[in-house]
MARFIZA-240682 format. One record per residue: residue in one letter; residue number from 0; x negated, y negated, z negated of N, C-alpha, C, O in turn. Coordinates in pm, whole numbers, plus 50000, padded with zeros to 5 digits. Layout:
! MARFIZA-240682
<rec resn="A" resi="NUM" n_u="X" n_v="Y" n_w="Z" ca_u="X" ca_v="Y" ca_w="Z" c_u="X" c_v="Y" c_w="Z" o_u="X" o_v="Y" o_w="Z"/>
...
END
This chain:
! MARFIZA-240682
<rec resn="V" resi="0" n_u="88311" n_v="18331" n_w="73979" ca_u="88416" ca_v="18415" ca_w="73888" c_u="88306" c_v="18495" c_w="73791" o_u="88340" o_v="18575" o_w="73704"/>
<rec resn="C" resi="1" n_u="88176" n_v="18461" n_w="73820" ca_u="88079" ca_v="18490" ca_w="73749" c_u="88047" c_v="18397" c_w="73647" o_u="87990" o_v="18419" o_w="73540"/>
<rec resn="L" resi="2" n_u="88101" n_v="18265" n_w="73703" ca_u="88127" ca_v="18166" ca_w="73517" c_u="88174" c_v="18249" c_w="73435" o_u="88246" o_v="18349" o_w="73434"/>
<rec resn="P" resi="3" n_u="88076" n_v="18136" n_w="73320" ca_u="88161" ca_v="18194" ca_w="73140" c_u="88296" c_v="18103" c_w="73184" o_u="88304" o_v="18014" o_w="73269"/>
<rec resn="W" resi="4" n_u="88418" n_v="18172" n_w="73078" ca_u="88532" ca_v="18075" ca_w="73067" c_u="88495" c_v="18000" c_w="73022" o_u="88533" o_v="18055" o_w="72919"/>
<rec resn="K" resi="5" n_u="88415" n_v="17841" n_w="72962" ca_u="88429" ca_v="17766" ca_w="72931" c_u="88389" c_v="17663" c_w="73039" o_u="88416" o_v="17543" o_w="73033"/>
<rec resn="E" resi="6" n_u="88322" n_v="17724" n_w="73138" ca_u="88283" ca_v="17620" ca_w="73252" c_u="88381" c_v="17695" c_w="73389" o_u="88320" o_v="17701" o_w="73495"/>
<rec resn="G" resi="7" n_u="88479" n_v="17732" n_w="73389" ca_u="88586" ca_v="17722" ca_w="73466" c_u="88595" c_v="17876" c_w="73581" o_u="88642" o_v="17879" o_w="73695"/>
<rec resn="G" resi="8" n_u="88528" n_v="18002" n_w="73493" ca_u="88473" ca_v="18097" ca_w="73605" c_u="88571" c_v="18239" c_w="73485" o_u="88612" o_v="18234" o_w="73369"/>
<rec resn="L" resi="9" n_u="88573" n_v="18321" n_w="73567" ca_u="88653" ca_v="18465" ca_w="73473" c_u="88573" c_v="18514" c_w="73340" o_u="88630" o_v="18566" o_w="73244"/>
<rec resn="G" resi="10" n_u="88447" n_v="18493" n_w="73348" ca_u="88318" ca_v="18607" ca_w="73278" c_u="88277" c_v="18686" c_w="73325" o_u="88200" o_v="18758" o_w="73261"/>
<rec resn="I" resi="11" n_u="88306" n_v="18714" n_w="73453" ca_u="88297" ca_v="18851" ca_w="73513" c_u="88088" c_v="18870" c_w="73526" o_u="88027" o_v="18763" o_w="73521"/>
<rec resn="K" resi="12" n_u="88024" n_v="18969" n_w="73537" ca_u="87899" ca_v="18954" ca_w="73524" c_u="87924" c_v="18966" c_w="73650" o_u="88024" o_v="19014" o_w="73703"/>
<rec resn="S" resi="13" n_u="87776" n_v="18896" n_w="73726" ca_u="87700" ca_v="18950" ca_w="73850" c_u="87661" c_v="19094" c_w="73885" o_u="87573" o_v="19141" o_w="73813"/>
<rec resn="M" resi="14" n_u="87694" n_v="19149" n_w="73949" ca_u="87730" ca_v="19257" ca_w="73990" c_u="87556" c_v="19301" c_w="74050" o_u="87499" o_v="19408" o_w="74029"/>
<rec resn="K" resi="15" n_u="87489" n_v="19155" n_w="74144" ca_u="87415" ca_v="19160" ca_w="74174" c_u="87286" c_v="19142" c_w="74129" o_u="87183" o_v="19167" o_w="74192"/>
<rec resn="T" resi="16" n_u="87299" n_v="19082" n_w="73975" ca_u="87211" ca_v="19078" ca_w="73822" c_u="87218" c_v="19135" c_w="73801" o_u="87106" o_v="19185" o_w="73817"/>
<rec resn="W" resi="17" n_u="87291" n_v="19220" n_w="73750" ca_u="87337" ca_v="19366" ca_w="73629" c_u="87278" c_v="19465" c_w="73729" o_u="87256" o_v="19570" o_w="73669"/>
<rec resn="N" resi="18" n_u="87240" n_v="19473" n_w="73869" ca_u="87232" ca_v="19580" ca_w="73918" c_u="87059" c_v="19588" c_w="73927" o_u="87005" o_v="19699" o_w="73921"/>
<rec resn="Q" resi="19" n_u="86983" n_v="19472" n_w="73940" ca_u="86819" ca_v="19451" ca_w="73952" c_u="86812" c_v="19459" c_w="73861" o_u="86702" o_v="19509" o_w="73839"/>
<rec resn="A" resi="20" n_u="86892" n_v="19429" n_w="73720" ca_u="86813" ca_v="19467" ca_w="73546" c_u="86827" c_v="19608" c_w="73565" o_u="86714" o_v="19653" o_w="73544"/>
<rec resn="L" resi="21" n_u="86855" n_v="19641" n_w="73575" ca_u="86905" ca_v="19828" ca_w="73561" c_u="86786" c_v="19903" c_w="73694" o_u="86712" o_v="19995" o_w="73660"/>
<rec resn="L" resi="22" n_u="86785" n_v="19865" n_w="73793" ca_u="86678" ca_v="19893" ca_w="73855" c_u="86536" c_v="19874" c_w="73796" o_u="86462" o_v="19968" o_w="73767"/>
<rec resn="L" resi="23" n_u="86501" n_v="19723" n_w="73777" ca_u="86376" ca_v="19670" ca_w="73670" c_u="86356" c_v="19794" c_w="73549" o_u="86239" o_v="19826" o_w="73528"/>
<rec resn="K" resi="24" n_u="86469" n_v="19871" n_w="73461" ca_u="86454" ca_v="19903" ca_w="73372" c_u="86410" c_v="20065" c_w="73434" o_u="86358" o_v="20159" o_w="73374"/>
<rec resn="Q" resi="25" n_u="86448" n_v="20054" n_w="73558" ca_u="86385" ca_v="20207" ca_w="73618" c_u="86235" c_v="20181" c_w="73643" o_u="86152" o_v="20272" o_w="73653"/>
<rec resn="I" resi="26" n_u="86209" n_v="20066" n_w="73652" ca_u="86045" ca_v="20063" ca_w="73708" c_u="86006" c_v="20067" c_w="73574" o_u="85898" o_v="20120" o_w="73548"/>
<rec resn="W" resi="27" n_u="86085" n_v="20011" n_w="73471" ca_u="86029" ca_v="20039" ca_w="73343" c_u="85940" c_v="20166" c_w="73303" o_u="85821" o_v="20186" o_w="73281"/>
<rec resn="N" resi="28" n_u="86071" n_v="20254" n_w="73305" ca_u="86028" ca_v="20338" ca_w="73297" c_u="86008" c_v="20463" c_w="73343" o_u="86000" o_v="20568" o_w="73281"/>
<rec resn="L" resi="29" n_u="86000" n_v="20439" n_w="73470" ca_u="85826" ca_v="20507" ca_w="73523" c_u="85671" c_v="20512" c_w="73467" o_u="85572" o_v="20583" o_w="73449"/>
<rec resn="L" resi="30" n_u="85724" n_v="20394" n_w="73454" ca_u="85608" ca_v="20328" ca_w="73438" c_u="85521" c_v="20374" c_w="73255" o_u="85402" o_v="20386" o_w="73227"/>
<rec resn="T" resi="31" n_u="85630" n_v="20385" n_w="73178" ca_u="85615" ca_v="20388" ca_w="73073" c_u="85641" c_v="20504" c_w="73006" o_u="85578" o_v="20538" o_w="72906"/>
<rec resn="D" resi="32" n_u="85761" n_v="20588" n_w="73071" ca_u="85815" ca_v="20683" ca_w="72999" c_u="85764" c_v="20850" c_w="73023" o_u="85642" o_v="20858" o_w="73037"/>
<rec resn="H" resi="33" n_u="85825" n_v="20961" n_w="73029" ca_u="85782" ca_v="21095" ca_w="73006" c_u="85895" c_v="21193" c_w="73036" o_u="85883" o_v="21315" o_w="73024"/>
<rec resn="S" resi="34" n_u="86043" n_v="21111" n_w="73089" ca_u="86122" ca_v="21228" ca_w="73104" c_u="86126" c_v="21279" c_w="73235" o_u="86062" o_v="21250" o_w="73336"/>
<rec resn="L" resi="35" n_u="86249" n_v="21392" n_w="73205" ca_u="86217" ca_v="21470" ca_w="73352" c_u="86248" c_v="21405" c_w="73468" o_u="86248" o_v="21468" o_w="73574"/>
<rec resn="W" resi="36" n_u="86279" n_v="21264" n_w="73464" ca_u="86374" ca_v="21185" ca_w="73587" c_u="86216" c_v="21120" c_w="73666" o_u="86198" o_v="21116" o_w="73788"/>
<rec resn="V" resi="37" n_u="86140" n_v="21084" n_w="73586" ca_u="86040" ca_v="20979" ca_w="73576" c_u="85950" c_v="21093" c_w="73602" o_u="85845" o_v="21034" o_w="73625"/>
<rec resn="Q" resi="38" n_u="85920" n_v="21240" n_w="73614" ca_u="85845" ca_v="21326" ca_w="73584" c_u="85867" c_v="21395" c_w="73726" o_u="85771" o_v="21450" o_w="73780"/>
<rec resn="W" resi="39" n_u="85967" n_v="21392" n_w="73776" ca_u="86022" ca_v="21427" ca_w="73915" c_u="85992" c_v="21314" c_w="74013" o_u="85966" o_v="21335" o_w="74132"/>
<rec resn="C" resi="40" n_u="85996" n_v="21175" n_w="73950" ca_u="85940" ca_v="21113" ca_w="74050" c_u="85808" c_v="21123" c_w="74065" o_u="85768" o_v="21205" o_w="74148"/>
<rec resn="K" resi="41" n_u="85769" n_v="21092" n_w="74035" ca_u="85581" ca_v="21174" ca_w="74026" c_u="85583" c_v="21217" c_w="74113" o_u="85532" o_v="21180" o_w="74220"/>
<rec resn="L" resi="42" n_u="85630" n_v="21288" n_w="74094" ca_u="85623" ca_v="21472" ca_w="74186" c_u="85675" c_v="21489" c_w="74311" o_u="85631" o_v="21565" o_w="74397"/>
<rec resn="N" resi="43" n_u="85777" n_v="21410" n_w="74322" ca_u="85809" ca_v="21438" ca_w="74452" c_u="85816" c_v="21309" c_w="74526" o_u="85782" o_v="21321" o_w="74643"/>
<rec resn="L" resi="44" n_u="85855" n_v="21177" n_w="74487" ca_u="85809" ca_v="21058" ca_w="74545" c_u="85728" c_v="20987" c_w="74594" o_u="85714" o_v="20961" o_w="74713"/>
<rec resn="I" resi="45" n_u="85638" n_v="20929" n_w="74458" ca_u="85512" ca_v="20905" ca_w="74436" c_u="85346" c_v="20992" c_w="74452" o_u="85236" o_v="20938" o_w="74467"/>
<rec resn="R" resi="46" n_u="85383" n_v="21156" n_w="74442" ca_u="85285" ca_v="21186" ca_w="74478" c_u="85141" c_v="21177" c_w="74430" o_u="85134" o_v="21191" o_w="74308"/>
<rec resn="K" resi="47" n_u="85039" n_v="21160" n_w="74483" ca_u="84916" ca_v="21106" ca_w="74481" c_u="84846" c_v="21013" c_w="74533" o_u="84726" o_v="20999" o_w="74557"/>
<rec resn="L" resi="48" n_u="84973" n_v="20926" n_w="74553" ca_u="84972" ca_v="20739" ca_w="74539" c_u="85030" c_v="20713" c_w="74377" o_u="85094" o_v="20771" o_w="74289"/>
<rec resn="S" resi="49" n_u="84965" n_v="20592" n_w="74402" ca_u="85004" ca_v="20478" ca_w="74284" c_u="85154" c_v="20450" c_w="74332" o_u="85185" o_v="20447" o_w="74451"/>
<rec resn="F" resi="50" n_u="85258" n_v="20427" n_w="74206" ca_u="85390" ca_v="20377" ca_w="74238" c_u="85368" c_v="20254" c_w="74303" o_u="85456" o_v="20256" o_w="74390"/>
<rec resn="W" resi="51" n_u="85292" n_v="20125" n_w="74319" ca_u="85244" ca_v="19993" ca_w="74299" c_u="85227" c_v="20002" c_w="74485" o_u="85253" o_v="19903" o_w="74554"/>
<rec resn="N" resi="52" n_u="85176" n_v="20151" n_w="74551" ca_u="85104" ca_v="20150" ca_w="74653" c_u="85171" c_v="20232" c_w="74791" o_u="85133" o_v="20253" o_w="74906"/>
<rec resn="T" resi="53" n_u="85341" n_v="20275" n_w="74677" ca_u="85385" ca_v="20359" ca_w="74746" c_u="85504" c_v="20320" c_w="74880" o_u="85614" o_v="20280" o_w="74841"/>
<rec resn="P" resi="54" n_u="85485" n_v="20332" n_w="75020" ca_u="85540" ca_v="20208" ca_w="75073" c_u="85679" c_v="20302" c_w="75066" o_u="85694" o_v="20420" o_w="75033"/>
<rec resn="A" resi="55" n_u="85793" n_v="20179" n_w="75124" ca_u="85951" ca_v="20161" ca_w="75079" c_u="85960" c_v="20228" c_w="75230" o_u="85944" o_v="20150" o_w="75324"/>
<rec resn="T" resi="56" n_u="85991" n_v="20414" n_w="75270" ca_u="86045" ca_v="20386" ca_w="75369" c_u="86150" c_v="20409" c_w="75420" o_u="86238" o_v="20426" o_w="75335"/>
<rec resn="G" resi="57" n_u="86192" n_v="20421" n_w="75552" ca_u="86321" ca_v="20438" ca_w="75637" c_u="86388" c_v="20545" c_w="75577" o_u="86510" o_v="20546" o_w="75566"/>
<rec resn="S" resi="58" n_u="86308" n_v="20648" n_w="75534" ca_u="86336" ca_v="20822" ca_w="75480" c_u="86439" c_v="20837" c_w="75283" o_u="86526" o_v="20907" o_w="75231"/>
<rec resn="S" resi="59" n_u="86353" n_v="20728" n_w="75249" ca_u="86371" ca_v="20730" ca_w="75114" c_u="86506" c_v="20703" c_w="75080" o_u="86556" o_v="20608" o_w="75141"/>
<rec resn="S" resi="60" n_u="86591" n_v="20774" n_w="74981" ca_u="86699" ca_v="20672" ca_w="74920" c_u="86716" c_v="20567" c_w="74961" o_u="86642" o_v="20536" o_w="75054"/>
<rec resn="W" resi="61" n_u="86822" n_v="20458" n_w="74913" ca_u="86863" ca_v="20335" ca_w="74936" c_u="86806" c_v="20273" c_w="74784" o_u="86746" o_v="20166" o_w="74776"/>
<rec resn="A" resi="62" n_u="86839" n_v="20365" n_w="74658" ca_u="86780" ca_v="20366" ca_w="74516" c_u="86676" c_v="20320" c_w="74556" o_u="86661" o_v="20201" o_w="74580"/>
<rec resn="W" resi="63" n_u="86580" n_v="20417" n_w="74570" ca_u="86433" ca_v="20447" ca_w="74520" c_u="86384" c_v="20312" c_w="74589" o_u="86332" o_v="20220" o_w="74526"/>
<rec resn="R" resi="64" n_u="86418" n_v="20312" n_w="74791" ca_u="86358" ca_v="20193" ca_w="74828" c_u="86357" c_v="20027" c_w="74754" o_u="86281" o_v="19930" o_w="74748"/>
<rec resn="Q" resi="65" n_u="86561" n_v="20084" n_w="74679" ca_u="86561" ca_v="19921" ca_w="74583" c_u="86465" c_v="19870" c_w="74491" o_u="86425" o_v="19757" o_w="74465"/>
<rec resn="I" resi="66" n_u="86433" n_v="20009" n_w="74439" ca_u="86333" ca_v="20003" ca_w="74285" c_u="86198" c_v="19961" c_w="74353" o_u="86131" o_v="19870" o_w="74304"/>
<rec resn="L" resi="67" n_u="86158" n_v="20031" n_w="74470" ca_u="86012" ca_v="19998" ca_w="74550" c_u="86022" c_v="19826" c_w="74603" o_u="85919" o_v="19762" o_w="74626"/>
<rec resn="L" resi="68" n_u="86147" n_v="19771" n_w="74617" ca_u="86121" ca_v="19645" ca_w="74652" c_u="86180" c_v="19571" c_w="74502" o_u="86295" o_v="19545" o_w="74535"/>
<rec resn="L" resi="69" n_u="86173" n_v="19549" n_w="74433" ca_u="86188" ca_v="19537" ca_w="74295" c_u="86001" c_v="19514" c_w="74220" o_u="85972" o_v="19448" o_w="74120"/>
<rec resn="R" resi="70" n_u="85922" n_v="19581" n_w="74294" ca_u="85790" ca_v="19602" ca_w="74263" c_u="85709" c_v="19434" c_w="74238" o_u="85667" o_v="19401" o_w="74127"/>
<rec resn="N" resi="71" n_u="85702" n_v="19368" n_w="74327" ca_u="85691" ca_v="19205" ca_w="74292" c_u="85726" c_v="19149" c_w="74238" o_u="85657" o_v="19049" o_w="74222"/>
<rec resn="K" resi="72" n_u="85882" n_v="19155" n_w="74142" ca_u="85920" ca_v="19065" ca_w="74004" c_u="85895" c_v="19117" c_w="73898" o_u="85865" o_v="19054" o_w="73797"/>
<rec resn="A" resi="73" n_u="85905" n_v="19262" n_w="73909" ca_u="85838" ca_v="19344" ca_w="73801" c_u="85735" c_v="19324" c_w="73754" o_u="85716" o_v="19318" o_w="73632"/>
<rec resn="S" resi="74" n_u="85606" n_v="19304" n_w="73881" ca_u="85481" ca_v="19249" ca_w="73780" c_u="85462" c_v="19136" c_w="73753" o_u="85357" o_v="19118" o_w="73692"/>
<rec resn="R" resi="75" n_u="85540" n_v="19018" n_w="73779" ca_u="85498" ca_v="18897" ca_w="73782" c_u="85536" c_v="18916" c_w="73581" o_u="85511" o_v="18833" o_w="73493"/>
<rec resn="H" resi="76" n_u="85599" n_v="19054" n_w="73566" ca_u="85642" ca_v="19009" ca_w="73422" c_u="85602" c_v="19118" c_w="73322" o_u="85665" o_v="19160" o_w="73224"/>
<rec resn="L" resi="77" n_u="85440" n_v="19168" n_w="73387" ca_u="85437" ca_v="19279" ca_w="73310" c_u="85291" c_v="19218" c_w="73247" o_u="85223" o_v="19131" o_w="73300"/>
<rec resn="I" resi="78" n_u="85263" n_v="19290" n_w="73117" ca_u="85104" ca_v="19235" ca_w="73084" c_u="85020" c_v="19383" c_w="73022" o_u="85019" o_v="19429" o_w="72908"/>
<rec resn="Y" resi="79" n_u="84989" n_v="19406" n_w="73084" ca_u="84886" ca_v="19510" ca_w="73143" c_u="84774" c_v="19542" c_w="72976" o_u="84723" o_v="19436" o_w="72937"/>
<rec resn="V" resi="80" n_u="84746" n_v="19642" n_w="72904" ca_u="84638" ca_v="19661" ca_w="72796" c_u="84567" c_v="19822" c_w="72844" o_u="84603" o_v="19937" o_w="72824"/>
<rec resn="C" resi="81" n_u="84487" n_v="19781" n_w="72893" ca_u="84434" ca_v="19908" ca_w="72959" c_u="84394" c_v="20046" c_w="72878" o_u="84374" o_v="20149" o_w="72944"/>
<rec resn="G" resi="82" n_u="84378" n_v="20047" n_w="72687" ca_u="84399" ca_v="20156" ca_w="72656" c_u="84253" c_v="20229" c_w="72676" o_u="84137" o_v="20191" o_w="72687"/>
<rec resn="K" resi="83" n_u="84344" n_v="20389" n_w="72673" ca_u="84226" ca_v="20475" ca_w="72636" c_u="84237" c_v="20532" c_w="72818" o_u="84199" o_v="20648" o_w="72829"/>
<rec resn="G" resi="84" n_u="84286" n_v="20460" n_w="72967" ca_u="84286" ca_v="20509" ca_w="73063" c_u="84387" c_v="20558" c_w="73146" o_u="84416" o_v="20525" o_w="73261"/>
<rec resn="D" resi="85" n_u="84463" n_v="20687" n_w="73029" ca_u="84484" ca_v="20826" ca_w="73083" c_u="84646" c_v="20797" c_w="73182" o_u="84703" o_v="20886" o_w="73246"/>
<rec resn="R" resi="86" n_u="84698" n_v="20637" n_w="73169" ca_u="84800" ca_v="20614" ca_w="73292" c_u="84773" c_v="20489" c_w="73294" o_u="84859" o_v="20421" o_w="73239"/>
<rec resn="F" resi="87" n_u="84660" n_v="20415" n_w="73350" ca_u="84590" ca_v="20314" ca_w="73418" c_u="84505" c_v="20353" c_w="73552" o_u="84413" o_v="20432" o_w="73576"/>
<rec resn="S" resi="88" n_u="84581" n_v="20263" n_w="73626" ca_u="84500" ca_v="20246" ca_w="73769" c_u="84407" c_v="20143" c_w="73753" o_u="84460" o_v="20033" o_w="73767"/>
<rec resn="L" resi="89" n_u="84256" n_v="20138" n_w="73723" ca_u="84214" ca_v="20015" ca_w="73754" c_u="84236" c_v="19992" c_w="73861" o_u="84203" o_v="19873" o_w="73859"/>
<rec resn="W" resi="90" n_u="84289" n_v="20022" n_w="74033" ca_u="84259" ca_v="20019" ca_w="74141" c_u="84378" c_v="19952" c_w="74195" o_u="84384" o_v="19859" o_w="74275"/>
<rec resn="Y" resi="91" n_u="84493" n_v="20031" n_w="74123" ca_u="84638" ca_v="19993" ca_w="74215" c_u="84680" c_v="19876" c_w="74088" o_u="84689" o_v="19756" o_w="74111"/>
<rec resn="D" resi="92" n_u="84700" n_v="19934" n_w="73968" ca_u="84803" ca_v="19900" ca_w="73926" c_u="84739" c_v="19695" c_w="73920" o_u="84624" o_v="19661" o_w="73945"/>
<rec resn="P" resi="93" n_u="84853" n_v="19596" n_w="73881" ca_u="84833" ca_v="19494" ca_w="73860" c_u="84840" c_v="19396" c_w="73732" o_u="84919" o_v="19312" o_w="73689"/>
<rec resn="W" resi="94" n_u="84670" n_v="19472" n_w="73680" ca_u="84616" ca_v="19412" ca_w="73544" c_u="84538" c_v="19245" c_w="73604" o_u="84530" o_v="19150" o_w="73526"/>
<rec resn="F" resi="95" n_u="84483" n_v="19236" n_w="73767" ca_u="84393" ca_v="19123" ca_w="73804" c_u="84494" c_v="18986" c_w="73838" o_u="84580" o_v="18958" o_w="73922"/>
<rec resn="N" resi="96" n_u="84446" n_v="18937" n_w="73753" ca_u="84588" ca_v="18836" ca_w="73776" c_u="84715" c_v="18830" c_w="73838" o_u="84759" o_v="18766" o_w="73933"/>
<rec resn="G" resi="97" n_u="84769" n_v="18920" n_w="73751" ca_u="84912" ca_v="18981" ca_w="73838" c_u="84963" c_v="19050" c_w="73952" o_u="85075" o_v="19068" o_w="74000"/>
<rec resn="S" resi="98" n_u="84793" n_v="19099" n_w="73992" ca_u="84803" ca_v="19138" ca_w="74088" c_u="84712" c_v="19240" c_w="74078" o_u="84627" o_v="19237" o_w="73989"/>
<rec resn="S" resi="99" n_u="84718" n_v="19391" n_w="74208" ca_u="84621" ca_v="19501" ca_w="74188" c_u="84402" c_v="19404" c_w="74283" o_u="84355" o_v="19302" o_w="74333"/>
<rec resn="I" resi="100" n_u="84372" n_v="19537" n_w="74246" ca_u="84233" ca_v="19461" ca_w="74274" c_u="84280" c_v="19500" c_w="74422" o_u="84269" o_v="19418" o_w="74513"/>
<rec resn="F" resi="101" n_u="84319" n_v="19599" n_w="74438" ca_u="84313" ca_v="19656" ca_w="74626" c_u="84500" c_v="19529" c_w="74665" o_u="84588" o_v="19532" o_w="74751"/>
<rec resn="A" resi="102" n_u="84493" n_v="19508" n_w="74635" ca_u="84601" ca_v="19412" ca_w="74671" c_u="84534" c_v="19314" c_w="74704" o_u="84588" o_v="19243" o_w="74789"/>
<rec resn="E" resi="103" n_u="84391" n_v="19267" n_w="74653" ca_u="84319" ca_v="19078" ca_w="74688" c_u="84238" c_v="19108" c_w="74762" o_u="84182" o_v="19029" o_w="74839"/>
<rec resn="Y" resi="104" n_u="84193" n_v="19336" n_w="74748" ca_u="84061" ca_v="19286" ca_w="74810" c_u="84075" c_v="19398" c_w="74968" o_u="84024" o_v="19388" o_w="75080"/>
<rec resn="G" resi="105" n_u="84127" n_v="19455" n_w="74933" ca_u="84229" ca_v="19606" ca_w="75023" c_u="84056" c_v="19722" c_w="75027" o_u="83955" o_v="19697" o_w="74962"/>
<rec resn="Q" resi="106" n_u="84069" n_v="19804" n_w="75093" ca_u="84017" ca_v="19938" ca_w="75082" c_u="83855" c_v="19859" c_w="75059" o_u="83754" o_v="19928" o_w="75042"/>
END
């Protein structure tokens, strides 16, 4: 069904792939944007933790857990530039060979 017409399918986009792309876009927004939704997420869901270390608990919504479960995929495709350091965590952000210092060495 998801194959193109030329390959014998119906040309319908894969909903799983499409959903994953949209959730990865939300991760990008969390890391780069200052929208009202991002501010709310940082205040109510992430709190004082890093996005990369926020636990995906059962009390979170399904959508938020799905975003958190895609963190590994997102981190493999990010390139970090430290800049001024006002939006960068040396300890928790995955800048060190695609992983964070915390993930590599712990506390």
